TIKETOR-85750 format. One record per residue (C-alpha): residue number from 1; residue in three letters; x, y, z. Coordinates in nm, 2 decimals. Layout:
{resi->NUM resn->ALA px->X py->Y pz->Z}
...
END
This chain:
{resi->1 resn->UNK px->10.68 py->5.23 pz->10.98}
{resi->2 resn->UNK px->10.43 py->5.07 pz->11.22}
{resi->3 resn->UNK px->10.55 py->4.83 pz->11.49}
{resi->4 resn->UNK px->10.35 py->4.55 pz->11.32}
{resi->5 resn->UNK px->10.55 py->4.63 pz->11.00}
{resi->6 resn->UNK px->10.86 py->4.62 pz->11.19}
{resi->7 resn->UNK px->10.76 py->4.28 pz->11.35}
{resi->8 resn->UNK px->10.69 py->4.15 pz->11.00}
{resi->9 resn->UNK px->11.02 py->4.24 pz->10.85}
{resi->10 resn->UNK px->11.23 py->3.92 pz->10.79}
{resi->11 resn->UNK px->11.55 py->3.89 pz->10.97}
{resi->12 resn->UNK px->11.88 py->3.90 pz->10.76}
{resi->13 resn->UNK px->12.03 py->3.57 pz->10.70}
{resi->14 resn->UNK px->12.35 py->3.50 pz->10.84}
{resi->15 resn->UNK px->12.46 py->3.12 pz->10.85}
{resi->16 resn->UNK px->12.73 py->2.88 pz->10.86}
{resi->17 resn->UNK px->12.84 py->2.97 pz->10.50}
{resi->18 resn->UNK px->12.90 py->3.32 pz->10.58}
{resi->19 resn->UNK px->13.19 py->3.25 pz->10.80}
{resi->20 resn->UNK px->13.43 py->3.09 pz->10.57}
{resi->21 resn->UNK px->13.79 py->3.09 pz->10.48}
{resi->22 resn->UNK px->13.73 py->3.44 pz->10.31}
{resi->23 resn->UNK px->13.56 py->3.59 pz->10.61}
{resi->24 resn->UNK px->13.84 py->3.46 pz->10.85}
{resi->25 resn->UNK px->14.12 py->3.59 pz->10.61}
{resi->26 resn->UNK px->13.96 py->3.93 pz->10.51}
{resi->27 resn->UNK px->13.67 py->4.03 pz->10.76}
{resi->28 resn->UNK px->13.84 py->4.04 pz->11.09}
{resi->29 resn->UNK px->14.06 py->4.35 pz->11.07}
{resi->30 resn->UNK px->14.37 py->4.12 pz->11.03}
{resi->31 resn->UNK px->14.38 py->3.75 pz->10.93}
{resi->32 resn->UNK px->14.23 py->3.53 pz->11.20}
{resi->33 resn->UNK px->14.44 py->3.22 pz->11.26}
{resi->34 resn->UNK px->14.65 py->3.06 pz->11.52}
{resi->35 resn->UNK px->14.95 py->3.29 pz->11.51}
{resi->36 resn->UNK px->15.15 py->3.48 pz->11.78}
{resi->37 resn->UNK px->14.92 py->3.79 pz->11.74}
{resi->38 resn->UNK px->14.60 py->3.61 pz->11.84}
{resi->39 resn->UNK px->14.73 py->3.38 pz->12.07}
{resi->40 resn->UNK px->14.90 py->3.66 pz->12.26}
{resi->41 resn->UNK px->14.55 py->3.85 pz->12.26}
{resi->42 resn->UNK px->14.34 py->3.54 pz->12.39}
{resi->43 resn->UNK px->14.62 py->3.47 pz->12.64}
{resi->44 resn->UNK px->14.59 py->3.79 pz->12.80}
{resi->45 resn->UNK px->14.21 py->3.77 pz->12.82}
{resi->46 resn->UNK px->14.27 py->3.42 pz->12.99}
{resi->47 resn->UNK px->14.50 py->3.55 pz->13.23}
{resi->48 resn->UNK px->14.25 py->3.82 pz->13.33}
{resi->49 resn->UNK px->13.98 py->3.56 pz->13.36}
{resi->50 resn->UNK px->14.18 py->3.33 pz->13.57}
{resi->51 resn->UNK px->14.29 py->3.61 pz->13.81}
{resi->52 resn->UNK px->13.99 py->3.81 pz->13.83}
{resi->53 resn->UNK px->13.71 py->3.56 pz->13.82}
{resi->54 resn->UNK px->13.87 py->3.20 pz->13.87}
{resi->55 resn->UNK px->13.61 py->3.01 pz->13.72}
{resi->56 resn->UNK px->13.65 py->2.63 pz->13.70}
{resi->57 resn->UNK px->13.44 py->2.56 pz->13.42}
{resi->58 resn->UNK px->13.40 py->2.80 pz->13.12}
{resi->59 resn->UNK px->13.22 py->2.81 pz->12.78}
{resi->60 resn->UNK px->13.33 py->3.03 pz->12.49}
{resi->61 resn->UNK px->13.00 py->3.10 pz->12.32}
{resi->62 resn->UNK px->13.12 py->3.17 pz->11.95}
{resi->63 resn->UNK px->13.48 py->3.02 pz->12.00}
{resi->64 resn->UNK px->13.57 py->3.03 pz->11.63}
{resi->65 resn->UNK px->13.90 py->2.81 pz->11.62}
{resi->66 resn->UNK px->13.91 py->2.77 pz->11.97}
{resi->67 resn->UNK px->14.20 py->3.02 pz->12.06}
{resi->68 resn->UNK px->14.06 py->3.14 pz->12.40}
{resi->69 resn->UNK px->13.95 py->2.76 pz->12.48}
{resi->70 resn->UNK px->14.31 py->2.66 pz->12.44}
{resi->71 resn->UNK px->14.46 py->2.96 pz->12.62}
{resi->72 resn->UNK px->14.22 py->2.87 pz->12.91}
{resi->73 resn->UNK px->14.30 py->2.50 pz->12.92}
{resi->74 resn->UNK px->14.66 py->2.59 pz->12.92}
{resi->75 resn->UNK px->14.60 py->2.77 pz->13.24}
{resi->76 resn->UNK px->14.43 py->2.47 pz->13.41}
{resi->77 resn->UNK px->14.06 py->2.57 pz->13.34}
{resi->78 resn->UNK px->13.82 py->2.32 pz->13.20}
{resi->79 resn->UNK px->13.70 py->2.51 pz->12.90}
{resi->80 resn->UNK px->13.48 py->2.45 pz->12.61}
{resi->81 resn->UNK px->13.35 py->2.63 pz->12.32}
{resi->82 resn->UNK px->13.09 py->2.63 pz->12.04}
{resi->83 resn->UNK px->13.05 py->2.79 pz->11.71}
{resi->84 resn->UNK px->12.83 py->2.82 pz->11.41}
{resi->85 resn->UNK px->13.11 py->2.82 pz->11.16}
{resi->86 resn->UNK px->13.20 py->2.47 pz->11.03}
{resi->87 resn->UNK px->13.52 py->2.61 pz->10.86}
{resi->88 resn->UNK px->13.64 py->2.74 pz->11.20}
{resi->89 resn->UNK px->13.55 py->2.44 pz->11.39}
{resi->90 resn->UNK px->13.74 py->2.23 pz->11.14}
{resi->91 resn->UNK px->14.05 py->2.44 pz->11.19}
{resi->92 resn->UNK px->14.05 py->2.40 pz->11.58}
{resi->93 resn->UNK px->14.41 py->2.25 pz->11.67}
{resi->94 resn->UNK px->14.38 py->1.88 pz->11.71}
{resi->95 resn->UNK px->14.44 py->1.88 pz->12.10}
{resi->96 resn->UNK px->14.15 py->2.11 pz->12.14}
{resi->97 resn->UNK px->13.91 py->1.96 pz->11.91}
{resi->98 resn->UNK px->13.73 py->1.73 pz->12.15}
{resi->99 resn->UNK px->13.64 py->2.04 pz->12.36}
{resi->100 resn->UNK px->13.48 py->2.26 pz->12.06}
{resi->101 resn->UNK px->13.15 py->2.16 pz->11.88}
{resi->102 resn->UNK px->12.96 py->2.30 pz->11.58}
{resi->103 resn->UNK px->12.64 py->2.48 pz->11.65}
{resi->104 resn->UNK px->12.44 py->2.78 pz->11.75}
{resi->105 resn->UNK px->12.47 py->2.96 pz->12.07}
{resi->106 resn->UNK px->12.09 py->3.02 pz->12.04}
{resi->107 resn->UNK px->12.05 py->2.65 pz->12.08}
{resi->108 resn->UNK px->12.02 py->2.47 pz->12.43}
{resi->109 resn->UNK px->12.35 py->2.40 pz->12.58}
{resi->110 resn->UNK px->12.39 py->2.06 pz->12.74}
{resi->111 resn->UNK px->12.56 py->2.17 pz->13.06}
{resi->112 resn->UNK px->12.61 py->2.47 pz->13.30}
{resi->113 resn->UNK px->12.91 py->2.67 pz->13.36}
{resi->114 resn->UNK px->13.06 py->2.90 pz->13.62}
{resi->115 resn->UNK px->13.13 py->3.15 pz->13.34}
{resi->116 resn->UNK px->13.03 py->3.20 pz->12.98}
{resi->117 resn->UNK px->13.23 py->3.42 pz->12.76}
{resi->118 resn->UNK px->13.09 py->3.59 pz->12.43}
{resi->119 resn->UNK px->13.32 py->3.79 pz->12.24}
{resi->120 resn->UNK px->13.21 py->3.99 pz->11.92}
{resi->121 resn->UNK px->12.95 py->3.72 pz->11.83}
{resi->122 resn->UNK px->12.59 py->3.86 pz->11.91}
{resi->123 resn->UNK px->12.63 py->4.15 pz->11.63}
{resi->124 resn->UNK px->12.63 py->3.87 pz->11.38}
{resi->125 resn->UNK px->12.29 py->3.75 pz->11.48}
{resi->126 resn->UNK px->11.96 py->3.88 pz->11.38}
{resi->127 resn->UNK px->11.75 py->4.03 pz->11.65}
{resi->128 resn->UNK px->11.53 py->3.75 pz->11.76}
{resi->129 resn->UNK px->11.80 py->3.50 pz->11.74}
{resi->130 resn->UNK px->12.03 py->3.74 pz->11.95}
{resi->131 resn->UNK px->11.76 py->3.76 pz->12.22}
{resi->132 resn->UNK px->11.73 py->3.38 pz->12.21}
{resi->133 resn->UNK px->12.12 py->3.36 pz->12.25}
{resi->134 resn->UNK px->12.14 py->3.56 pz->12.55}
{resi->135 resn->UNK px->11.84 py->3.40 pz->12.72}
{resi->136 resn->UNK px->12.00 py->3.07 pz->12.66}
{resi->137 resn->UNK px->12.35 py->3.18 pz->12.79}
{resi->138 resn->UNK px->12.16 py->3.31 pz->13.09}
{resi->139 resn->UNK px->11.99 py->2.98 pz->13.14}
{resi->140 resn->UNK px->12.34 py->2.80 pz->13.18}
{resi->141 resn->UNK px->12.54 py->3.04 pz->13.40}
{resi->142 resn->UNK px->12.54 py->3.30 pz->13.66}
{resi->143 resn->UNK px->12.83 py->3.50 pz->13.54}
{resi->144 resn->UNK px->12.88 py->3.62 pz->13.16}
{resi->145 resn->UNK px->13.16 py->3.83 pz->13.00}
{resi->146 resn->UNK px->13.01 py->3.97 pz->12.71}
{resi->147 resn->UNK px->13.13 py->4.22 pz->12.42}
{resi->148 resn->UNK px->12.95 py->4.32 pz->12.12}
{resi->149 resn->UNK px->13.05 py->4.64 pz->11.89}
{resi->150 resn->UNK px->12.86 py->4.92 pz->11.90}
{resi->151 resn->UNK px->13.03 py->5.09 pz->11.63}
{resi->152 resn->UNK px->13.13 py->4.85 pz->11.34}
{resi->153 resn->UNK px->12.84 py->4.88 pz->11.09}
{resi->154 resn->UNK px->13.07 py->4.84 pz->10.77}
{resi->155 resn->UNK px->13.12 py->4.45 pz->10.83}
{resi->156 resn->UNK px->12.85 py->4.31 pz->10.61}
{resi->157 resn->UNK px->12.77 py->4.01 pz->10.88}
{resi->158 resn->UNK px->12.72 py->4.29 pz->11.14}
{resi->159 resn->UNK px->12.33 py->4.27 pz->11.11}
{resi->160 resn->UNK px->12.27 py->4.36 pz->11.47}
{resi->161 resn->UNK px->12.50 py->4.63 pz->11.59}
{resi->162 resn->UNK px->12.35 py->4.79 pz->11.91}
{resi->163 resn->UNK px->12.47 py->5.03 pz->12.17}
{resi->164 resn->UNK px->12.58 py->4.88 pz->12.51}
{resi->165 resn->UNK px->12.24 py->4.98 pz->12.69}
{resi->166 resn->UNK px->12.06 py->4.75 pz->12.43}
{resi->167 resn->UNK px->12.23 py->4.45 pz->12.56}
{resi->168 resn->UNK px->12.22 py->4.55 pz->12.93}
{resi->169 resn->UNK px->11.84 py->4.56 pz->12.90}
{resi->170 resn->UNK px->11.82 py->4.23 pz->12.75}
{resi->171 resn->UNK px->12.05 py->4.08 pz->13.02}
{resi->172 resn->UNK px->11.83 py->4.26 pz->13.28}
{resi->173 resn->UNK px->11.53 py->4.07 pz->13.13}
{resi->174 resn->UNK px->11.70 py->3.74 pz->13.25}
{resi->175 resn->UNK px->11.78 py->3.90 pz->13.60}
{resi->176 resn->UNK px->12.15 py->3.97 pz->13.49}
{resi->177 resn->UNK px->12.31 py->4.32 pz->13.58}
{resi->178 resn->UNK px->12.64 py->4.47 pz->13.49}
{resi->179 resn->UNK px->12.91 py->4.41 pz->13.75}
{resi->180 resn->UNK px->13.01 py->4.79 pz->13.79}
{resi->181 resn->UNK px->13.30 py->4.70 pz->14.00}
{resi->182 resn->UNK px->13.45 py->4.48 pz->13.73}
{resi->183 resn->UNK px->13.66 py->4.63 pz->13.45}
{resi->184 resn->UNK px->13.63 py->4.44 pz->13.13}
{resi->185 resn->UNK px->13.81 py->4.65 pz->12.92}
{resi->186 resn->UNK px->14.09 py->4.41 pz->12.88}
{resi->187 resn->UNK px->13.86 py->4.25 pz->12.61}
{resi->188 resn->UNK px->13.74 py->4.58 pz->12.44}
{resi->189 resn->UNK px->13.63 py->4.92 pz->12.55}
{resi->190 resn->UNK px->13.28 py->4.81 pz->12.57}
{resi->191 resn->UNK px->13.29 py->4.47 pz->12.73}
{resi->192 resn->UNK px->13.10 py->4.43 pz->13.05}
{resi->193 resn->UNK px->13.06 py->4.14 pz->13.31}
{resi->194 resn->UNK px->12.69 py->4.06 pz->13.35}
{resi->195 resn->UNK px->12.59 py->3.85 pz->13.66}
{resi->196 resn->UNK px->12.28 py->3.71 pz->13.80}
{resi->197 resn->UNK px->12.16 py->3.91 pz->14.10}
{resi->198 resn->UNK px->11.87 py->3.87 pz->14.32}
{resi->199 resn->UNK px->11.93 py->4.22 pz->14.48}
{resi->200 resn->UNK px->11.61 py->4.44 pz->14.53}
{resi->201 resn->UNK px->11.58 py->4.72 pz->14.29}
{resi->202 resn->UNK px->11.66 py->4.99 pz->14.55}
{resi->203 resn->UNK px->11.99 py->4.82 pz->14.62}
{resi->204 resn->UNK px->12.06 py->4.79 pz->14.23}
{resi->205 resn->UNK px->11.98 py->5.16 pz->14.21}
{resi->206 resn->UNK px->12.20 py->5.24 pz->14.48}
{resi->207 resn->UNK px->12.50 py->5.06 pz->14.33}
{resi->208 resn->UNK px->12.43 py->5.21 pz->14.00}
{resi->209 resn->UNK px->12.42 py->5.57 pz->14.14}
{resi->210 resn->UNK px->12.72 py->5.51 pz->14.32}
{resi->211 resn->UNK px->12.91 py->5.42 pz->14.01}
{resi->212 resn->UNK px->12.74 py->5.70 pz->13.81}
{resi->213 resn->UNK px->12.84 py->5.96 pz->14.06}
{resi->214 resn->UNK px->13.21 py->5.83 pz->14.06}
{resi->215 resn->UNK px->13.20 py->5.85 pz->13.66}
{resi->216 resn->UNK px->13.04 py->6.20 pz->13.69}
{resi->217 resn->UNK px->13.29 py->6.30 pz->13.94}
{resi->218 resn->UNK px->13.57 py->6.17 pz->13.74}
{resi->219 resn->UNK px->13.45 py->6.33 pz->13.42}
{resi->220 resn->UNK px->13.43 py->6.67 pz->13.61}
{resi->221 resn->UNK px->13.79 py->6.63 pz->13.75}
{resi->222 resn->UNK px->13.91 py->6.54 pz->13.41}
{resi->223 resn->UNK px->13.75 py->6.82 pz->13.23}
{resi->224 resn->UNK px->13.89 py->7.05 pz->13.52}
{resi->225 resn->UNK px->14.24 py->6.91 pz->13.49}
{resi->226 resn->UNK px->14.23 py->6.94 pz->13.11}
{resi->227 resn->UNK px->14.13 py->7.31 pz->13.15}
{resi->228 resn->UNK px->14.42 py->7.37 pz->13.40}
{resi->229 resn->UNK px->14.68 py->7.19 pz->13.18}
{resi->230 resn->UNK px->14.55 py->7.40 pz->12.88}
{resi->231 resn->UNK px->14.57 py->7.73 pz->13.07}
{resi->232 resn->UNK px->14.94 py->7.61 pz->13.22}
{resi->233 resn->UNK px->15.01 py->7.53 pz->12.84}
{resi->234 resn->UNK px->14.89 py->7.86 pz->12.72}
{resi->235 resn->UNK px->15.08 py->8.03 pz->12.99}
{resi->236 resn->UNK px->15.41 py->7.84 pz->12.90}
{resi->237 resn->UNK px->15.35 py->7.92 pz->12.55}
{resi->238 resn->UNK px->15.34 py->8.30 pz->12.62}
{resi->239 resn->UNK px->15.66 py->8.26 pz->12.83}
{resi->240 resn->UNK px->15.83 py->8.08 pz->12.58}
{resi->241 resn->UNK px->15.72 py->8.32 pz->12.31}
{resi->242 resn->UNK px->15.85 py->8.60 pz->12.53}
{resi->243 resn->UNK px->16.18 py->8.42 pz->12.60}
{resi->244 resn->UNK px->16.21 py->8.35 pz->12.23}
{resi->245 resn->UNK px->16.16 py->8.71 pz->12.14}
{resi->246 resn->UNK px->16.43 py->8.82 pz->12.39}
{resi->247 resn->UNK px->16.67 py->8.56 pz->12.26}
{resi->248 resn->UNK px->16.60 py->8.68 pz->11.90}
{resi->249 resn->UNK px->16.66 py->9.05 pz->12.00}
{resi->250 resn->UNK px->16.98 py->8.95 pz->12.17}
{resi->251 resn->UNK px->17.10 py->8.74 pz->11.89}
{resi->252 resn->UNK px->17.03 py->9.02 pz->11.66}
{resi->253 resn->UNK px->17.24 py->9.25 pz->11.87}
{resi->254 resn->UNK px->17.50 py->9.03 pz->11.88}
{resi->255 resn->UNK px->17.48 py->8.98 pz->11.50}
{resi->256 resn->UNK px->17.49 py->9.38 pz->11.46}
{resi->257 resn->UNK px->17.79 py->9.40 pz->11.70}
{resi->258 resn->UNK px->17.96 py->9.13 pz->11.51}
{resi->259 resn->UNK px->17.90 py->9.33 pz->11.19}
{resi->260 resn->UNK px->18.03 py->9.63 pz->11.32}
{resi->261 resn->UNK px->18.33 py->9.44 pz->11.44}
{resi->262 resn->UNK px->18.38 py->9.30 pz->11.11}
{resi->263 resn->UNK px->18.34 py->9.64 pz->10.94}
{resi->264 resn->UNK px->18.61 py->9.81 pz->11.18}
{resi->265 resn->UNK px->18.84 py->9.51 pz->11.11}
{resi->266 resn->UNK px->18.78 py->9.58 pz->10.72}
{resi->267 resn->UNK px->18.85 py->9.94 pz->10.77}
{resi->268 resn->UNK px->19.18 py->9.85 pz->10.96}
{resi->269 resn->UNK px->19.28 py->9.62 pz->10.69}
{resi->270 resn->UNK px->19.21 py->9.86 pz->10.42}
{resi->271 resn->UNK px->19.42 py->10.12 pz->10.62}
{resi->272 resn->UNK px->19.70 py->9.89 pz->10.67}
{resi->273 resn->UNK px->19.69 py->9.80 pz->10.29}
{resi->274 resn->UNK px->19.71 py->10.19 pz->10.21}
{resi->275 resn->UNK px->20.01 py->10.20 pz->10.43}
{resi->276 resn->UNK px->20.17 py->9.92 pz->10.29}
{resi->277 resn->UNK px->20.10 py->10.05 pz->9.95}
{resi->278 resn->UNK px->20.26 py->10.38 pz->10.07}
{resi->279 resn->UNK px->20.56 py->10.23 pz->10.22}
{resi->280 resn->UNK px->20.60 py->10.03 pz->9.90}
{resi->281 resn->UNK px->20.60 py->10.33 pz->9.67}
{resi->282 resn->UNK px->20.84 py->10.51 pz->9.91}
{resi->283 resn->UNK px->21.08 py->10.22 pz->9.88}
{resi->284 resn->UNK px->21.04 py->10.23 pz->9.50}
{resi->285 resn->UNK px->21.13 py->10.63 pz->9.51}
{resi->286 resn->UNK px->21.43 py->10.55 pz->9.75}
{resi->287 resn->UNK px->21.54 py->10.27 pz->9.53}
{resi->288 resn->UNK px->21.51 py->10.51 pz->9.22}
{resi->289 resn->UNK px->21.71 py->10.79 pz->9.40}
{resi->290 resn->UNK px->21.97 py->10.55 pz->9.51}
{resi->291 resn->UNK px->22.00 py->10.40 pz->9.15}
{resi->292 resn->UNK px->22.04 py->10.76 pz->9.02}
{resi->293 resn->UNK px->22.31 py->10.84 pz->9.28}
{resi->294 resn->UNK px->22.50 py->10.55 pz->9.21}
{resi->295 resn->UNK px->22.49 py->10.61 pz->8.84}
{resi->296 resn->UNK px->22.62 py->10.98 pz->8.90}
{resi->297 resn->UNK px->22.89 py->10.83 pz->9.14}
{resi->298 resn->UNK px->22.98 py->10.59 pz->8.86}
{resi->299 resn->UNK px->23.00 py->10.87 pz->8.58}
{resi->300 resn->UNK px->23.22 py->11.08 pz->8.83}
{resi->301 resn->UNK px->23.46 py->10.81 pz->8.88}
{resi->302 resn->UNK px->23.47 py->10.74 pz->8.51}
{resi->303 resn->UNK px->23.53 py->11.12 pz->8.46}
{resi->304 resn->UNK px->23.82 py->11.11 pz->8.72}
{resi->305 resn->UNK px->23.99 py->10.85 pz->8.53}
{resi->306 resn->UNK px->23.97 py->11.03 pz->8.18}
{resi->307 resn->UNK px->24.26 py->11.24 pz->8.03}
{resi->308 resn->UNK px->24.05 py->11.55 pz->8.05}
{resi->309 resn->UNK px->24.00 py->11.52 pz->8.42}
{resi->310 resn->UNK px->24.35 py->11.45 pz->8.47}
{resi->311 resn->UNK px->24.45 py->11.75 pz->8.27}
{resi->312 resn->UNK px->24.20 py->11.98 pz->8.42}
{resi->313 resn->UNK px->24.30 py->11.88 pz->8.77}
{resi->314 resn->UNK px->24.67 py->11.99 pz->8.68}
{resi->315 resn->UNK px->24.55 py->12.31 pz->8.52}
{resi->316 resn->UNK px->24.33 py->12.38 pz->8.84}
{resi->317 resn->UNK px->24.64 py->12.34 pz->9.03}
{resi->318 resn->UNK px->24.85 py->12.55 pz->8.84}
{resi->319 resn->UNK px->24.59 py->12.82 pz->8.84}
{resi->320 resn->UNK px->24.55 py->12.80 pz->9.19}
{resi->321 resn->UNK px->24.90 py->12.86 pz->9.24}
{resi->322 resn->UNK px->24.95 py->13.14 pz->9.01}
{resi->323 resn->UNK px->24.67 py->13.31 pz->9.17}
{resi->324 resn->UNK px->24.83 py->13.28 pz->9.50}
{resi->325 resn->UNK px->25.18 py->13.42 pz->9.37}
{resi->326 resn->UNK px->25.01 py->13.72 pz->9.24}
END
C-alpha cells in the first residue's frame, strides 16, 4: 500500500457514544466505578505525583469519572479534568463536578498547568487526532505524565495502539523528552514522564547514553546473576539428589535390618511355641501315667480289702512258717 493510500485511509470513528455505561462496566478489566479498588489505585498515583513532582495545578486529560482529580484535590492540589464521555462526566461525584468538563483533549485548553496527566487515553484516538492531542497537551504545560498501552489490541476502542517509541517521537517533535531519571511505573510498566527541554542535542544524547549504559549494565548483571543462580540451583539439586540417594540407601538398609530382626523374632516365637507344645505333651503324658498309677493303687487297695486277699495273706504266712520248720 502506498503512502498516499495510507494518508487517504479514513480514521476509525471513536466518539462520545463509545464510552457509555456498557464500556465502563465491561471494557476496563474490572468495572470502572468509584469504589475502594479504583480510589486506592488513583490515591497511590496522587501520592506519587505530590511527593515526586509537587505540582500546584494539574489537568487530568481523559479524567473519566474524575477519580484522580478527586484524589489530587483531597491532597491539596488544584486539579481539573476533561473527558470525551458524557456518561463519565455525568457520573463525576457532585463535589468534583465543577472541576471536570466534557470535551476532547485534542481541543484547545483554556489554561496552562504545571502538570498534565494522560493515562490510557491516546490509544482510543485515531492517529491524526492523537497527534493533535499531544500537540495540544504540550502547548499547555512543560511537564507530562503519559501512559498508553503498547499491548492491548483486543479492546475494540483501542484504535491506535503503538509502542512507547512512537509516542516518544511525537513528544520530541514538540520539544518534550523523556525524563530518564523519573520512574513512572507506579502508573503502568510503560508510563513515562516527558518534559519540555531546551538542552542541545549533544546533552540529550549524553543523558540517553548514560541511561542506556545503565540499563545495558543492569541487564548484563541480571543475566549473569541469573546464570549464577541457575548454576547454584543445579549444584544444589545434584547435592540434594545425592543426599536423597544416601538417605534412601540408609532407609533400605534399616528396613532390611528390621525385616531380619522381625524374621529372627518370628523364629524365636516359633521355637518357643514348639517348646510350649512339647511341654504340654509331656505334661499330658505325665498326667496319663499318674492317672494309671493312681488307678493301679486303687485296685491294689481294693484287692487288699477283699476276702481272697486276706486268705492269701494267711496262706502266704503259713507257707512261710512251714518252710522255715522244715
